[in-house]
C-alpha positions as CSV (number, residue, x, y, z in Angstrom):
1,X,0.2,-13.5,44.4
2,X,-2.1,-12.1,41.5
3,X,-4.6,-10.9,43.4
4,X,-2.3,-8.6,45.3
5,X,-0.6,-7.3,42.3
6,X,-3.6,-6.6,41.1
7,X,-4.7,-4.8,44.2
8,X,-1.7,-2.3,44.0
9,X,-2.1,-1.9,40.1
10,X,-5.6,-0.2,41.0
11,X,-4.2,1.3,44.0
12,X,-1.7,3.1,41.6
13,X,-4.4,3.5,39.1
14,X,-6.4,5.9,41.5
15,X,-3.1,8.2,42.8
16,X,-2.7,8.7,38.6
17,X,-6.6,10.0,38.0
18,X,-7.2,13.6,37.8
19,X,-10.1,14.4,39.8
20,X,-12.4,17.4,38.5
21,X,-15.3,18.9,41.0
22,X,-17.2,21.2,39.1
23,X,-20.4,20.5,37.2
24,X,-19.5,20.1,33.7
25,X,-20.6,23.0,31.4
26,X,-23.2,22.4,28.1
27,X,-21.1,22.2,25.2
28,X,-22.5,21.9,21.6
29,X,-19.6,19.5,20.7
30,X,-18.2,16.4,22.4
31,X,-14.6,15.0,21.5
32,X,-15.0,11.5,23.1
33,X,-12.5,9.4,24.2
34,X,-9.7,12.7,23.8
35,X,-6.2,11.8,23.8
36,X,-3.5,14.3,23.1
37,X,-2.5,14.9,21.0
38,X,-6.3,14.8,18.9
39,X,-6.4,16.1,15.5
40,X,-10.0,16.9,15.9
41,X,-9.5,19.8,18.5
42,X,-8.2,22.1,15.5
43,X,-11.4,21.8,13.6
44,X,-13.5,23.0,16.7
45,X,-13.8,26.0,18.9
46,X,-12.6,25.5,21.7
47,X,-15.8,27.5,23.8
48,X,-18.1,25.0,21.9
49,X,-16.1,21.7,22.7
50,X,-16.0,19.3,25.4
51,X,-13.1,17.1,25.3
52,X,-14.5,13.8,27.0
53,X,-11.3,11.3,28.7
54,X,-12.9,7.7,28.7
55,X,-9.7,5.8,30.1
56,X,-9.4,6.8,33.7
57,X,-7.1,9.8,33.1
58,X,-9.8,12.2,34.4
59,X,-12.9,11.8,36.5
60,X,-15.2,14.0,36.9
61,X,-16.2,13.4,41.1
62,X,-19.7,15.4,40.7
63,X,-20.5,13.1,37.5
64,X,-19.3,9.7,39.2
65,X,-21.2,10.0,42.4
66,X,-24.6,11.5,40.7
67,X,-24.3,8.1,38.3
68,X,-23.8,6.1,41.2
69,X,-26.8,7.1,42.8
70,X,-29.1,7.2,40.1
71,X,-27.8,3.7,38.9
72,X,-26.9,1.8,42.3
73,X,-26.5,-2.0,41.3
74,X,-26.4,-1.7,37.7
75,X,-23.7,1.1,37.3
76,X,-20.9,0.4,34.9
77,X,-18.2,3.0,33.9
78,X,-19.7,3.5,30.4
79,X,-23.5,2.9,30.9
80,X,-23.4,5.0,34.1
81,X,-20.8,7.2,34.2
82,X,-20.2,7.9,30.5
83,X,-24.0,8.4,30.0
84,X,-24.6,10.5,32.7
85,X,-21.6,13.0,31.8
86,X,-23.2,13.4,27.8
87,X,-26.3,14.2,30.0
88,X,-24.9,16.9,31.4
89,X,-23.5,18.2,28.3
90,X,-26.1,18.1,26.2
91,X,-24.2,18.3,22.7
92,X,-25.5,18.0,19.3
93,X,-22.7,16.6,18.0
94,X,-20.5,13.8,19.6
95,X,-17.4,12.6,17.7
96,X,-14.2,10.2,18.1
97,X,-10.8,10.0,16.3
98,X,-10.6,6.1,17.9
99,X,-13.1,4.7,15.0
100,X,-12.3,1.2,16.5
101,X,-13.6,1.5,19.8
102,X,-16.5,-0.8,20.1
103,X,-18.3,0.7,23.0
104,X,-18.3,4.0,20.9
105,X,-20.9,2.8,18.8
106,X,-23.5,1.9,21.4
107,X,-24.0,5.7,22.1
108,X,-26.5,6.0,19.1
109,X,-28.7,3.7,21.2
110,X,-28.6,5.7,24.4
111,X,-28.9,9.1,22.5
112,X,-31.1,8.6,19.3
113,X,-31.4,12.4,18.7
114,X,-27.6,13.6,18.9
115,X,-25.7,13.2,15.9
116,X,-23.0,10.5,16.5
117,X,-19.7,10.5,14.1
118,X,-16.3,8.7,13.9
119,X,-12.8,9.6,12.0
120,X,-10.8,6.6,10.9
121,X,-7.6,7.2,12.4
122,X,-5.6,4.9,10.1
123,X,-5.1,1.8,8.3
124,X,-8.0,-0.9,9.1
125,X,-8.1,-4.8,9.0
126,X,-8.9,-8.0,10.7
127,X,-6.8,-9.9,12.6
128,X,-6.4,-8.3,15.8
129,X,-8.0,-4.9,14.4
130,X,-11.9,-3.9,14.3
131,X,-13.4,-5.9,11.5
132,X,-12.1,-9.1,12.9
133,X,-13.7,-8.0,16.4
134,X,-17.0,-7.3,14.6
135,X,-17.3,-10.1,13.0
136,X,-16.3,-12.5,15.9
137,X,-19.0,-10.5,18.4
138,X,-21.8,-10.9,15.8
139,X,-23.6,-7.8,17.2
140,X,-27.2,-6.7,16.1
141,X,-27.4,-3.4,14.0
142,X,-30.0,-2.6,15.5
143,X,-28.1,-2.2,18.9
144,X,-25.0,-0.1,17.7
145,X,-24.5,2.4,14.8
146,X,-23.1,5.9,14.1
147,X,-25.0,8.7,12.1
148,X,-21.5,9.7,9.9
149,X,-18.3,7.1,9.3
150,X,-15.4,9.3,7.9
151,X,-13.2,6.9,6.2
152,X,-9.9,6.6,4.3
153,X,-11.8,5.1,1.2
154,X,-15.0,3.7,-0.4
155,X,-14.5,-0.1,0.3
156,X,-13.3,0.6,4.2
157,X,-16.7,2.5,4.5
158,X,-18.9,-0.4,2.9
159,X,-17.1,-2.6,5.4
160,X,-18.0,-0.7,8.2
161,X,-22.0,-0.5,6.8
162,X,-21.8,-4.2,6.9
163,X,-21.8,-4.2,10.6
164,X,-23.0,-0.5,11.8
165,X,-25.9,1.4,10.8
166,X,-25.2,4.9,9.3
167,X,-23.5,6.6,6.1
168,X,-19.8,6.8,5.3
169,X,-17.9,9.5,3.6
170,X,-14.6,9.4,1.8
171,X,-12.2,11.9,2.9
172,X,-8.9,10.6,3.5
173,X,-6.8,10.8,6.3
174,X,-7.6,13.7,8.3
175,X,-4.2,14.1,9.8
176,X,-2.5,13.6,6.3
177,X,-4.7,16.4,4.9
178,X,-4.1,18.6,7.7
179,X,-0.1,18.5,7.3
180,X,0.7,20.8,4.2
181,X,3.4,19.5,1.6
182,X,6.9,20.5,2.6
183,X,7.9,23.1,-0.2
184,X,11.6,22.8,0.5
185,X,14.2,20.3,-1.8
186,X,14.0,16.9,-0.9
187,X,17.3,15.1,0.4
188,X,19.5,14.2,-3.0
189,X,20.7,10.9,-1.1
190,X,18.6,9.6,1.8
191,X,16.3,6.2,2.2
192,X,13.9,6.3,5.0
193,X,12.2,3.5,6.4
194,X,9.0,4.0,8.7
195,X,9.2,2.2,12.1
196,X,6.5,0.6,13.3
197,X,8.0,-0.6,16.6
198,X,6.0,-1.0,19.7
199,X,6.9,-2.0,23.1
200,X,4.3,-4.5,23.2
201,X,5.4,-6.6,19.8
202,X,3.0,-4.6,17.9
203,X,0.0,-6.0,19.5
204,X,0.0,-9.2,17.6
205,X,0.4,-12.7,19.1
206,X,3.2,-12.8,21.3
207,X,4.3,-16.4,20.5
208,X,4.7,-15.1,16.7
209,X,8.1,-13.0,15.8
210,X,5.8,-10.2,14.4
211,X,9.4,-8.3,13.8
212,X,10.9,-11.0,12.0
213,X,10.3,-8.8,8.3
214,X,12.2,-6.2,10.1
215,X,14.9,-8.6,11.0
216,X,16.0,-9.3,7.5
217,X,14.8,-6.2,5.5
218,X,16.6,-3.3,7.8
219,X,19.7,-5.5,7.0
220,X,18.9,-5.4,3.1
221,X,18.0,-2.0,3.4
222,X,21.0,-1.0,4.9
223,X,23.6,-2.9,2.4
224,X,20.9,-1.6,-0.8
225,X,22.1,2.2,0.6
226,X,25.7,1.7,1.1
227,X,26.2,0.0,-2.6
228,X,24.2,2.9,-4.0
229,X,25.8,5.7,-2.2
230,X,22.4,6.5,-0.1
231,X,22.3,7.8,3.3
232,X,19.6,5.3,5.4
233,X,17.4,6.9,8.0
234,X,14.8,5.4,10.3
235,X,11.6,7.1,10.9
236,X,11.0,6.4,14.9
237,X,6.9,5.6,15.3
238,X,7.8,6.1,19.4
239,X,8.9,9.6,20.9
240,X,11.7,9.0,23.3
241,X,11.9,5.5,22.9
242,X,15.6,4.0,23.8
243,X,14.0,1.0,23.1
244,X,13.3,1.6,19.8
245,X,16.3,3.0,19.1
246,X,18.0,-0.3,20.6
247,X,16.0,-2.3,18.4
248,X,17.3,-1.2,15.2
249,X,20.8,-0.5,16.4
250,X,21.0,-4.1,16.6
251,X,19.9,-4.8,13.4
252,X,22.3,-2.7,11.5
253,X,25.2,-4.3,9.7
254,X,26.9,-1.1,10.2
255,X,26.9,2.5,11.7
256,X,26.3,4.3,8.6
257,X,22.3,5.4,9.6
258,X,20.6,8.0,11.2
259,X,17.5,7.5,13.5
260,X,15.1,10.3,13.2
261,X,13.2,11.0,16.8
262,X,9.4,11.7,16.7
263,X,9.7,15.1,18.0
264,X,5.5,15.7,17.7
265,X,2.6,14.4,16.4
266,X,3.7,15.6,12.9
267,X,7.3,15.0,12.7
268,X,6.9,11.6,10.3
269,X,5.0,13.9,7.5
270,X,7.7,15.8,7.5
271,X,10.5,13.1,7.1
272,X,9.0,11.4,4.6
273,X,8.2,14.7,2.6
274,X,12.0,15.2,2.8
275,X,13.3,12.0,1.8
276,X,14.0,10.9,-1.3
277,X,12.3,7.4,-1.0
278,X,10.6,6.1,1.6
279,X,10.0,2.4,2.5
280,X,7.3,0.7,4.8
281,X,5.8,-2.4,5.6
282,X,2.4,-2.1,7.0
283,X,2.4,1.5,8.4
284,X,-0.6,4.1,7.3
285,X,2.1,6.8,7.3
286,X,3.4,4.6,4.6
287,X,0.1,4.8,2.4
288,X,0.1,8.2,3.4
289,X,3.5,9.1,2.2
290,X,1.9,7.3,-1.4
291,X,-0.8,9.8,-1.2
292,X,1.4,12.8,-0.8
293,X,3.1,12.1,-4.0
294,X,6.2,11.2,-1.9
295,X,8.2,8.3,-4.3
296,X,7.5,5.2,-1.8
297,X,8.2,1.5,-1.7
298,X,5.5,-0.7,-0.1
299,X,7.0,-4.0,1.1
300,X,4.0,-5.0,2.4
301,X,5.2,-8.5,3.9
302,X,3.4,-8.0,7.7
303,X,1.3,-11.0,6.5
304,X,4.1,-13.3,6.3
305,X,4.6,-13.0,9.8
306,X,1.1,-12.6,11.1
307,X,-0.9,-15.0,8.6
308,X,-3.5,-11.8,8.1
309,X,-4.0,-11.5,4.4
310,X,-5.3,-7.8,5.1
311,X,-1.7,-6.6,5.9
312,X,-1.1,-7.4,1.8
313,X,-0.8,-3.9,-0.3
314,X,-4.0,-1.8,-0.2
315,X,-6.4,-4.1,1.6
316,X,-9.3,-4.0,1.4
317,X,-8.8,-3.3,-2.5
318,X,-7.4,-6.7,-3.9
319,X,-4.1,-5.7,-6.0
320,X,-1.6,-8.1,-8.0
321,X,1.0,-9.8,-5.2
322,X,3.6,-7.2,-7.3
323,X,3.4,-3.8,-8.7
324,X,6.2,-0.9,-10.0
325,X,6.2,0.2,-6.2
326,X,4.9,-2.8,-3.7
327,X,5.3,-6.5,-3.2
328,X,3.9,-9.0,-0.8
329,X,6.6,-11.2,-1.8
330,X,10.0,-11.4,0.4
331,X,12.1,-11.2,-2.4
332,X,15.1,-8.9,-2.7
333,X,15.8,-8.9,-6.2
334,X,12.1,-7.5,-6.5
335,X,13.1,-5.0,-3.6
336,X,15.9,-4.0,-5.7
337,X,14.1,-3.3,-8.7
338,X,11.6,-1.3,-6.9
339,X,14.0,0.8,-5.3
340,X,15.8,1.5,-8.4
341,X,12.6,2.2,-10.4
342,X,11.7,5.0,-7.4
343,X,15.3,6.3,-7.5
344,X,15.8,7.0,-11.1
345,X,12.5,7.7,-12.6
346,X,11.5,11.3,-13.0
347,X,8.5,12.7,-10.8
348,X,6.3,13.2,-14.0
349,X,6.1,9.4,-14.9
350,X,5.9,8.7,-11.0
351,X,3.1,11.1,-10.4
352,X,1.2,9.9,-13.4
353,X,1.9,5.7,-12.1
354,X,0.7,7.0,-8.6
355,X,-2.6,8.4,-9.6
356,X,-3.4,4.9,-11.0
357,X,-3.3,3.5,-7.7
358,X,-3.9,5.9,-5.1
359,X,-7.5,6.7,-5.1
360,X,-8.6,3.0,-4.3
361,X,-6.5,3.4,-1.2
362,X,-6.6,7.0,0.2
363,X,-7.3,10.5,-2.0
364,X,-5.6,13.4,-0.1
365,X,-7.7,16.4,0.5
366,X,-6.1,19.4,1.3
367,X,-6.9,21.4,4.3
368,X,-10.0,19.1,5.1
369,X,-12.4,21.1,3.2
370,X,-14.5,18.3,2.6
371,X,-15.0,17.1,6.4
372,X,-15.7,20.5,7.4
373,X,-18.3,21.0,4.9
374,X,-20.1,17.8,6.1
375,X,-19.8,17.8,9.1
376,X,-20.7,21.5,10.0
377,X,-24.4,20.7,9.3
378,X,-24.5,18.4,12.6
379,X,-23.4,21.5,14.6
380,X,-26.6,23.7,16.0
381,X,-26.4,27.3,16.0
């Protein structure tokens, strides 16, 4: 039965693939593992950029046949099709926004003269993430590497260098840098919770209840808002997700809350800029909110459900177990203290405190000028 299901699954995949029959044009830049919405397309001119799909969304028939003929029984999708595709385009730069794709690290071995770079797209950790995978595989640095790593902070850069050859550049979050700060007034009475809902249970061990934190925390936040006359809002993580809405609806003790839908890749940034206070558990958007100067509470409790220490506040930097705006412990008295500090503190005092902690985690470089200055040297004229 499993073989039958697998067979028909492959047939369905073939029908979903978009086929192209033209010979690819030569381009200076390849955005590797391109997946809309990909922030990198905002920073490279379309006429010199090739968007290379690597997840069977689109297949070039000409390259496919050519790669099979050249490689015959040694053919594989990566070492055959992908490598042949890149040879046809002849770029001077290959860059990706998917920094946790180990396959990408092998490109340097095939193309030593082409500049290879990645841009970090979110917080990184060990369990179920790239550093745990790199540690377990024990790969040889002679076989994998890049020229440039554009990372969120220096410690993450140094961790990557432990496993990969190449240099890192601390540019912060490229998406966070891209989205301008809203100038309009913040909501006077709103508390916003950043959802991390996934249809596949966040990708964690499904034998554990990785949402156990939300199942307790949402009730506390709802009741806190009721007592303090605040509007409770959920910032959705998925677009058009009925399951996500139902998940939170089932956790709410009442009906006095709003579900803010994801309209596009930047919606979350607008929501956190508008909110009086934002709360998160382990979301990258939560750290980006702090870097944007928004009053933000980090209830970094995911490690309690996953036994993964890299979910503690500010990892890989080692912060105390609690601070003015964060806690790694489930303690509702601490939650209450943090939220009231954020609500009633003036912005001048908050900014002064925020500036002490945020440089270690994520600095915001408005407009990505630092990134563009560095990457421009790798694009041949």
